[in-house]
VOBA-1610 file (N, C-alpha, C; in pm, whole numbers, padded with zeros to 5 digits, always signed):
BEGIN
Unk+03139+09801+16968Unk+03089+09733+16830Unk+03055+09848+16749Unk+03101+09833+16615Unk+03062+09929+16516Unk+02908+09885+16490Unk+02840+10008+16441Unk+02717+09989+16413Unk+02686+10039+16270Unk+02603+09975+16194Unk+02568+10015+16053Unk+02432+10009+16045Unk+02361+10096+15986Unk+02228+10118+15946Unk+02188+10052+15800Unk+02117+09959+15781Unk+02079+09915+15650Unk+01953+09984+15623Unk+01919+10067+15501Unk+01807+10129+15476Unk+01757+10062+15348Unk+01638+09992+15370Unk+01547+09941+15252Unk+01444+10041+15220Unk+01457+10076+15098Unk+01366+10175+15043Unk+01265+10132+14994Unk+01190+10209+14892Unk+01059+10206+14839Unk+01023+10068+14764Unk+00910+09996+14816Unk+00878+09881+14758Unk+00951+09757+14790Unk+01055+09766+14881Unk+01114+09637+14915Unk+01044+09552+15015Unk+00925+09625+15077Unk+00844+09523+15159Unk+00768+09412+15048Unk+00809+09461+14938Unk+00713+09349+14831Unk+00813+09261+14782Unk+00918+09235+14824Unk+01040+09132+14775Unk+00960+09006+14804Unk+00987+08929+14697Unk+00915+08789+14698Unk+00780+08788+14611Unk+00725+08909+14586Unk+00612+08916+14528Unk+00634+08992+14399Unk+00709+09106+14397Unk+00736+09205+14295Unk+00836+09139+14199Unk+00800+09122+14080Unk+00901+09110+13960Unk+01010+09000+14008Unk+00955+08848+14038Unk+01056+08759+14082Unk+01160+08716+13983Unk+01128+08761+13856Unk+01231+08722+13743Unk+01361+08813+13778Unk+01330+08928+13826Unk+01441+09028+13840Unk+01500+09014+13980Unk+01413+09000+14083Unk+01457+09000+14238Unk+01456+08872+14299Unk+01394+08750+14228Unk+01392+08625+14308Unk+01271+08622+14390Unk+01264+08518+14459Unk+01146+08508+14549Unk+01177+08529+14725Unk+01294+08579+14731Unk+01332+08627+14849Unk+01263+08717+14918Unk+01218+08726+15057Unk+01142+08837+15096Unk+01249+08907+15188Unk+01182+09033+15222Unk+01261+09135+15299Unk+01301+09060+15436Unk+01206+08996+15500Unk+01236+08933+15632Unk+01363+08836+15613Unk+01367+08758+15493Unk+01484+08663+15479Unk+01604+08743+15442Unk+01590+08840+15372Unk+01719+08938+15346Unk+01770+08989+15477Unk+01683+09014+15576Unk+01722+09079+15688Unk+01801+08966+15775Unk+01734+08859+15760Unk+01785+08743+15845Unk+01946+08715+15798Unk+01959+08717+15652Unk+02085+08697+15598Unk+02199+08806+15648Unk+02139+08929+15661Unk+02219+09040+15699Unk+02260+09018+15864Unk+02131+08976+15935Unk+02192+08972+16072Unk+02289+08855+16097Unk+02271+08748+16014Unk+02383+08647+16039Unk+02495+08667+15995Unk+02512+08755+15890Unk+02643+08798+15854Unk+02700+08903+15940Unk+02625+08985+16011Unk+02658+09093+16103Unk+02702+09013+16228Unk+02651+08915+16260Unk+02702+08840+16388Unk+02835+08777+16362Unk+02855+08717+16236Unk+02970+08666+16204Unk+03090+08749+16192Unk+03059+08881+16157Unk+03156+08990+16152Unk+03181+09064+16254Unk+03104+09047+16369Unk+03116+09128+16489Unk+03071+09292+16479Unk+02971+09300+16375Unk+02911+09433+16358Unk+02754+09421+16403Unk+02713+09517+16452Unk+02573+09547+16482Unk+02501+09623+16360Unk+02397+09547+16284Unk+02345+09609+16178Unk+02180+09631+16217Unk+02155+09746+16217Unk+02003+09781+16230Unk+01944+09790+16087Unk+01820+09755+16078Unk+01748+09761+15963Unk+01627+09840+15958Unk+01584+09910+15850Unk+01483+10001+15840Unk+01414+09995+15701Unk+01321+10012+15691Unk+01220+10003+15545Unk+01109+10093+15567Unk+01114+10171+15447Unk+00989+10268+15431Unk+00960+10293+15286Unk+00834+10316+15259Unk+00789+10357+15124Unk+00756+10504+15119Unk+00803+10582+15226Unk+00763+10718+15236Unk+00899+10804+15270Unk+00917+10868+15160Unk+01046+10953+15148Unk+01066+11036+15276Unk+00975+11107+15345Unk+00996+11179+15478Unk+01052+11088+15559Unk+00983+10982+15609Unk+01029+10885+15705Unk+01180+10835+15671Unk+01199+10804+15543Unk+01344+10769+15524Unk+01434+10894+15541Unk+01412+11004+15506Unk+01495+11110+15555Unk+01508+11145+15694Unk+01393+11103+15770Unk+01391+11123+15921Unk+01498+11018+15951Unk+01489+10895+15926Unk+01569+10792+15976Unk+01721+10828+15932Unk+01756+10875+15828Unk+01890+10915+15789Unk+01941+11001+15889Unk+01861+11122+15928Unk+01889+11222+16038Unk+01927+11146+16151Unk+01839+11052+16202Unk+01869+10972+16317Unk+01997+10906+16327Unk+02030+10844+16196Unk+02179+10793+16192Unk+02276+10897+16201Unk+02267+11029+16165Unk+02360+11126+16192Unk+02357+11148+16328Unk+02252+11164+16398Unk+02255+11194+16541Unk+02320+11083+16646Unk+02278+10965+16591Unk+02320+10865+16658Unk+02461+10806+16647Unk+02519+10879+16539Unk+02667+10854+16503Unk+02705+10704+16461Unk+02612+10673+16383Unk+02631+10526+16312Unk+02784+10530+16240Unk+02845+10401+16232Unk+02959+10419+16160Unk+02949+10366+16034Unk+02855+10355+15961Unk+02823+10310+15834Unk+02666+10308+15791Unk+02653+10312+15669Unk+02524+10302+15622Unk+02515+10223+15485Unk+02424+10113+15493Unk+02413+10045+15345Unk+02264+10086+15311Unk+02247+10120+15190Unk+02111+10178+15132Unk+02092+10113+15007Unk+01981+10056+14992Unk+01933+10000+14859Unk+01811+10103+14822Unk+01841+10229+14768Unk+01748+10318+14736Unk+01620+10270+14654Unk+01635+10168+14580Unk+01532+10112+14495Unk+01489+10228+14396Unk+01376+10255+14364Unk+01336+10345+14243Unk+01398+10477+14271Unk+01412+10504+14408Unk+01461+10646+14460Unk+01598+10663+14397Unk+01666+10567+14376Unk+01804+10584+14311Unk+01820+10678+14195Unk+01728+10693+14131Unk+01725+10758+13981Unk+01667+10905+14002Unk+01615+10931+14100Unk+01575+11095+14098Unk+01549+11148+14246Unk+01574+11086+14361Unk+01535+11124+14475Unk+01649+11210+14535Unk+01651+11355+14501Unk+01757+11426+14560Unk+01750+11458+14711Unk+01612+11431+14773Unk+01611+11448+14905Unk+01685+11358+14992Unk+01669+11223+14967Unk+01755+11131+14985Unk+01894+11146+14987Unk+01941+11189+14862Unk+02088+11216+14834Unk+02117+11320+14936Unk+02042+11437+14952Unk+02078+11546+15029Unk+02115+11494+15180Unk+02011+11433+15228Unk+02010+11364+15362Unk+02144+11275+15389Unk+02165+11199+15280Unk+02301+11118+15294Unk+02415+11199+15310Unk+02413+11305+15241Unk+02533+11389+15217Unk+02557+11465+15344Unk+02466+11468+15440Unk+02499+11508+15585Unk+02587+11428+15669Unk+02561+11300+15632Unk+02632+11197+15725Unk+02783+11217+15713Unk+02838+11154+15826Unk+02986+11166+15845Unk+03046+11044+15849Unk+02966+10946+15790Unk+03016+10788+15787Unk+03002+10748+15652Unk+03075+10625+15619Unk+03088+10585+15482Unk+02943+10507+15441Unk+02903+10534+15317Unk+02769+10479+15274Unk+02798+10363+15145Unk+02743+10261+15158Unk+02741+10156+15050Unk+02619+10156+14990Unk+02603+10171+14849Unk+02473+10160+14778Unk+02485+10010+14738Unk+02352+09951+14740Unk+02342+09799+14712Unk+02221+09815+14622Unk+02230+09710+14521Unk+02104+09680+14433Unk+02126+09542+14414Unk+01999+09466+14409Unk+01992+09302+14379Unk+02016+09298+14243Unk+01966+09383+14138Unk+01989+09380+13995Unk+02109+09469+13947Unk+02153+09443+13838Unk+02247+09523+13786Unk+02168+09645+13710Unk+02175+09761+13794Unk+02123+09884+13727Unk+02146+09908+13597Unk+02281+09878+13576Unk+02336+09926+13446Unk+02319+09837+13335Unk+02234+09732+13348Unk+02192+09630+13244Unk+02046+09611+13237Unk+01997+09734+13274Unk+01834+09734+13272Unk+01800+09856+13193Unk+01670+09900+13201Unk+01614+10018+13141Unk+01715+10132+13147Unk+01714+10222+13027Unk+01820+10335+13051Unk+01819+10424+13180Unk+01683+10445+13205Unk+01669+10533+13322Unk+01722+10490+13446Unk+01730+10352+13463Unk+01786+10296+13600Unk+01940+10283+13590Unk+02000+10327+13493Unk+02144+10318+13479Unk+02212+10453+13561Unk+02131+10549+13591Unk+02173+10664+13654Unk+02148+10685+13790Unk+02230+10696+13904Unk+02202+10695+14037Unk+02256+10838+14085Unk+02155+10879+14154Unk+02180+11011+14230Unk+02232+11012+14367Unk+02231+10859+14404Unk+02288+10848+14551Unk+02453+10801+14518Unk+02493+10781+14418Unk+02622+10711+14377Unk+02731+10845+14427Unk+02695+10971+14395Unk+02810+11059+14437Unk+02828+11078+14577Unk+02731+11026+14670Unk+02759+11032+14824Unk+02799+10906+14876Unk+02806+10813+14785Unk+02851+10670+14824Unk+03001+10646+14818Unk+03058+10558+14907Unk+03185+10511+14902Unk+03210+10417+14796Unk+03095+10339+14778Unk+03093+10236+14678Unk+02952+10181+14655Unk+02941+10074+14547Unk+02817+10023+14503Unk+02856+09875+14488Unk+02760+09794+14516Unk+02737+09663+14494Unk+02615+09626+14425Unk+02621+09580+14291Unk+02492+09573+14200Unk+02503+09453+14124Unk+02375+09386+14111Unk+02380+09253+14023Unk+02399+09126+14084Unk+02432+09134+14223Unk+02459+09009+14289Unk+02349+08944+14367Unk+02224+08974+14338Unk+02105+08926+14417Unk+02123+08968+14559Unk+02062+08872+14647Unk+02061+08920+14780Unk+02211+08909+14835Unk+02311+08853+14755Unk+02433+08847+14825Unk+02495+08988+14827Unk+02426+09085+14745Unk+02466+09224+14754Unk+02465+09278+14911Unk+02365+09229+14988Unk+02365+09274+15122Unk+02461+09224+15208Unk+02489+09092+15214Unk+02592+09031+15273Unk+02739+09082+15243Unk+02756+09094+15113Unk+02898+09155+15063Unk+02899+09286+15126Unk+02797+09380+15130Unk+02818+09514+15196Unk+02840+09500+15332Unk+02807+09416+15412Unk+02819+09395+15556Unk+02968+09350+15567Unk+03010+09253+15489Unk+03142+09207+15492Unk+03236+09325+15440Unk+03212+09409+15356Unk+03284+09515+15319Unk+03309+09620+15432Unk+03218+09648+15508Unk+03206+09726+15627Unk+03321+09662+15724Unk+03292+09535+15762Unk+03371+09485+15849Unk+03535+09487+15818Unk+03558+09465+15679Unk+03687+09478+15630Unk+03741+09623+15632Unk+03658+09728+15618Unk+03683+09860+15621Unk+03715+09889+15767Unk+03638+09858+15856Unk+03653+09894+16014Unk+03763+09819+16066Unk+03808+09701+16030Unk+03949+09629+16049Unk+04064+09703+16008Unk+04062+09763+15890Unk+04165+09821+15824Unk+04204+09972+15912Unk+04067+10041+15946Unk+04095+10151+16008Unk+04132+10147+16136Unk+04117+10026+16207Unk+04146+10011+16342Unk+04310+09981+16371Unk+04377+09961+16247Unk+04522+09907+16252Unk+04600+10047+16260
//
């Protein structure tokens, strides 16, 4: 079974409380339930991790490398726009990376329209609310299916 790591970054533990006009009222636990349901439907194992601490996130990305995950989904949150430590850690990976954002980062404040993560990502899903996560899982399922033929 293919395995994917879902990395929830800074402030995502506050989903449901933080800026509900932008992110809705869904909680991180509810998002993880959606991810798990979609993973089961598509035959993929998805592990989830959330941290507000850069070093912990870098350590988790290194673990993903050593454990040879088949893919990574990351919502870098505010780290999207400036965190080169996360970028550099992701660059080490030998698997595809999908960047996701619940909001459309290109339709918000100017500083949010630049991603330092995008250059190491195979693709990005943005502006689809919580569906961004399930779409990323489905994208990996299709990617894995194509590569097995």
